[in-house]
C-alpha positions as CSV (number, residue, x, y, z in Angstrom):
1,G,-16.3,-20.4,-68.2
2,R,-19.3,-22.0,-67.0
3,V,-20.1,-21.9,-63.3
4,P,-20.6,-25.4,-61.8
5,E,-24.0,-26.3,-60.6
6,N,-22.9,-26.9,-57.0
7,A,-21.0,-23.5,-56.8
8,P,-23.8,-21.7,-54.8
9,R,-23.9,-24.6,-52.2
10,V,-20.1,-24.7,-51.9
11,T,-20.1,-20.9,-51.5
12,A,-22.8,-21.1,-48.8
13,A,-21.0,-23.9,-47.0
14,A,-17.7,-22.0,-47.1
15,S,-19.5,-18.9,-45.8
16,A,-21.2,-20.8,-43.0
17,L,-17.8,-22.4,-42.0
18,L,-16.1,-18.9,-42.0
19,T,-18.9,-17.4,-39.9
20,L,-18.7,-20.3,-37.4
21,A,-14.8,-19.9,-37.2
22,F,-15.1,-16.1,-36.9
23,G,-17.7,-16.6,-34.1
24,R,-15.3,-18.9,-32.2
25,V,-12.4,-16.4,-32.6
26,L,-14.6,-13.6,-31.2
27,A,-15.8,-15.8,-28.3
28,Q,-12.2,-16.7,-27.5
29,R,-11.2,-13.1,-27.6
30,Q,-14.1,-12.2,-25.2
31,R,-13.0,-14.9,-22.8
32,E,-9.4,-13.6,-22.8
33,E,-10.6,-10.0,-22.3
34,D,-12.8,-11.2,-19.4
35,R,-9.9,-13.1,-17.9
36,L,-7.6,-10.2,-18.2
37,G,-10.2,-7.9,-16.7
38,A,-10.6,-10.2,-13.7
39,V,-6.8,-10.2,-13.2
40,V,-6.6,-6.4,-13.4
41,D,-9.6,-6.0,-11.1
42,G,-8.2,-8.4,-8.6
43,L,-4.8,-6.6,-8.2
44,P,-4.1,-5.2,-4.8
45,M,-2.3,-2.3,-6.4
46,G,-4.1,0.4,-8.3
47,A,-3.8,0.4,-12.1
48,I,-4.9,3.2,-14.3
49,L,-4.5,3.3,-18.1
50,L,-4.3,6.9,-19.3
51,S,-4.2,8.3,-22.8
52,A,-1.3,10.6,-23.8
53,E,-3.5,13.5,-22.9
54,G,-4.1,12.2,-19.4
55,L,-7.7,10.9,-20.0
56,V,-8.7,7.8,-18.0
57,R,-9.2,4.8,-20.2
58,L,-9.4,2.2,-17.5
59,A,-9.1,2.2,-13.7
60,N,-9.3,-0.9,-11.5
61,P,-11.2,-1.0,-8.2
62,A,-8.0,-0.7,-6.1
63,A,-7.1,2.6,-7.9
64,L,-10.5,3.9,-7.2
65,R,-10.3,3.0,-3.6
66,L,-6.7,4.4,-3.1
67,L,-7.5,7.7,-4.8
68,A,-11.1,8.1,-3.5
69,Q,-10.2,11.1,-1.2
70,D,-7.1,12.5,-2.9
71,A,-8.0,13.0,-6.5
72,E,-10.8,14.2,-8.7
73,P,-13.2,11.3,-9.3
74,V,-11.4,8.8,-11.5
75,T,-13.9,8.0,-14.2
76,Q,-13.5,6.8,-17.7
77,G,-13.0,9.8,-20.1
78,R,-12.1,12.2,-17.4
79,R,-8.7,13.9,-17.3
80,L,-6.5,13.0,-14.3
81,E,-4.3,16.1,-13.8
82,R,-3.2,15.8,-10.1
83,I,-3.3,13.6,-7.1
84,G,-3.2,15.5,-3.8
85,G,-1.4,18.6,-4.8
86,T,1.0,16.9,-7.2
87,E,0.8,17.6,-11.0
88,L,1.1,14.4,-13.1
89,Q,1.6,15.8,-16.6
90,T,5.4,15.7,-16.5
91,H,5.3,12.0,-15.7
92,I,2.6,11.3,-18.3
93,D,4.7,13.1,-21.0
94,A,7.8,11.1,-20.0
95,A,5.9,7.8,-20.3
96,V,4.5,8.8,-23.7
97,R,8.2,9.3,-24.8
98,G,8.9,5.7,-23.6
99,E,10.5,6.6,-20.3
100,S,9.5,5.1,-16.9
101,S,9.3,7.3,-13.8
102,S,8.0,7.1,-10.3
103,L,6.7,9.5,-7.8
104,E,6.2,9.2,-4.0
105,L,3.4,11.2,-2.5
106,F,2.7,12.0,1.1
107,L,-1.0,12.6,1.6
108,A,-2.5,13.8,4.8
109,A,-6.3,13.8,4.6
110,D,-8.0,12.0,7.5
111,E,-4.8,10.1,8.3
112,E,-1.2,10.1,7.1
113,R,-0.8,8.1,3.8
114,H,2.2,7.4,1.6
115,M,1.7,6.4,-2.0
116,T,4.1,5.3,-4.7
117,L,3.1,6.0,-8.3
118,R,5.0,4.3,-11.2
119,F,4.4,5.6,-14.7
120,G,5.3,3.6,-17.7
121,P,4.6,3.4,-21.4
122,A,1.8,1.2,-22.7
123,Q,0.5,0.6,-26.2
124,G,-3.0,2.0,-26.7
125,P,-5.7,1.1,-29.1
126,G,-4.6,1.5,-32.7
127,G,-1.0,1.4,-31.7
128,G,-1.0,4.9,-30.0
129,A,1.0,5.7,-26.9
130,D,-0.8,5.3,-23.6
131,V,0.4,5.5,-20.0
132,L,0.1,2.8,-17.3
133,V,0.1,4.2,-13.8
134,V,0.6,1.7,-11.0
135,I,-0.4,3.0,-7.5
136,E,0.8,1.3,-4.3
137,D,0.0,2.3,-0.8
138,V,3.3,2.2,1.1
139,T,2.0,3.7,4.4
140,L,2.4,0.5,6.4
141,A,5.9,-0.1,5.1
142,K,6.9,3.5,6.0
143,R,5.4,3.2,9.4
144,R,7.3,-0.1,10.0
145,A,10.5,1.5,8.8
146,R,10.1,4.4,11.3
147,Q,9.3,1.9,14.1
148,L,12.4,-0.1,13.2
149,A,14.6,3.0,13.2
150,H,13.1,4.0,16.6
151,A,13.8,0.5,18.0
152,E,17.4,0.6,16.7
153,K,17.9,4.0,18.4
154,L,16.5,2.6,21.7
155,S,18.7,-0.4,21.4
156,A,21.8,1.7,20.8
157,L,20.8,3.9,23.8
158,G,20.4,0.8,25.9
159,T,23.9,-0.4,24.9
160,L,25.4,3.0,25.7
161,I,23.8,3.1,29.1
162,S,24.9,-0.4,29.9
163,G,28.5,0.5,29.0
164,V,28.3,3.7,31.1
165,V,26.9,1.7,34.1
166,H,29.6,-0.9,33.7
167,E,32.4,1.7,33.5
168,V,31.0,3.5,36.7
169,N,30.5,0.2,38.5
170,N,34.1,-1.0,38.1
171,P,35.7,1.9,40.1
172,L,32.8,2.0,42.5
173,S,33.3,-1.7,43.3
174,T,37.0,-1.0,44.1
175,V,36.1,1.9,46.3
176,L,33.5,-0.2,48.2
177,G,36.0,-3.0,48.6
178,Y,38.4,-0.6,50.5
């Protein structure tokens, strides 16, 4: 067969349309990545994406702030082995196997702090296994729980003392009446 005269123009036009469509798809993907990045960066909880080997792929600003004094510097490509004195590899291995786990840490650097770390599986680039670590500072909640328990103890003590005073007052009133 003979090639039609307008074949090069049709091919060029098709190529231009495909290039334009591909450019739009890439731009849309970039907008979605930027939007997702803004959401992750705006989370009040720390979020760290680790490789199966424990290498930091991504860490949001809250994670950097929460771990600033209790872990080695959390930077991309660096291995995160421990927080405080707690080894993380067992939890990382469990998440790679598809299991979720959590860990509560008590950290006492400048001030008492309680952290909850939740480990879960995540799909990495190329379909590999990654680990998502969500870090939450629960110091305030722990402090409030202790204060509530203390208030309940004081309330129970007040009720007990009130009952004792009432029991002593009844016979005393009788004695005073005579």
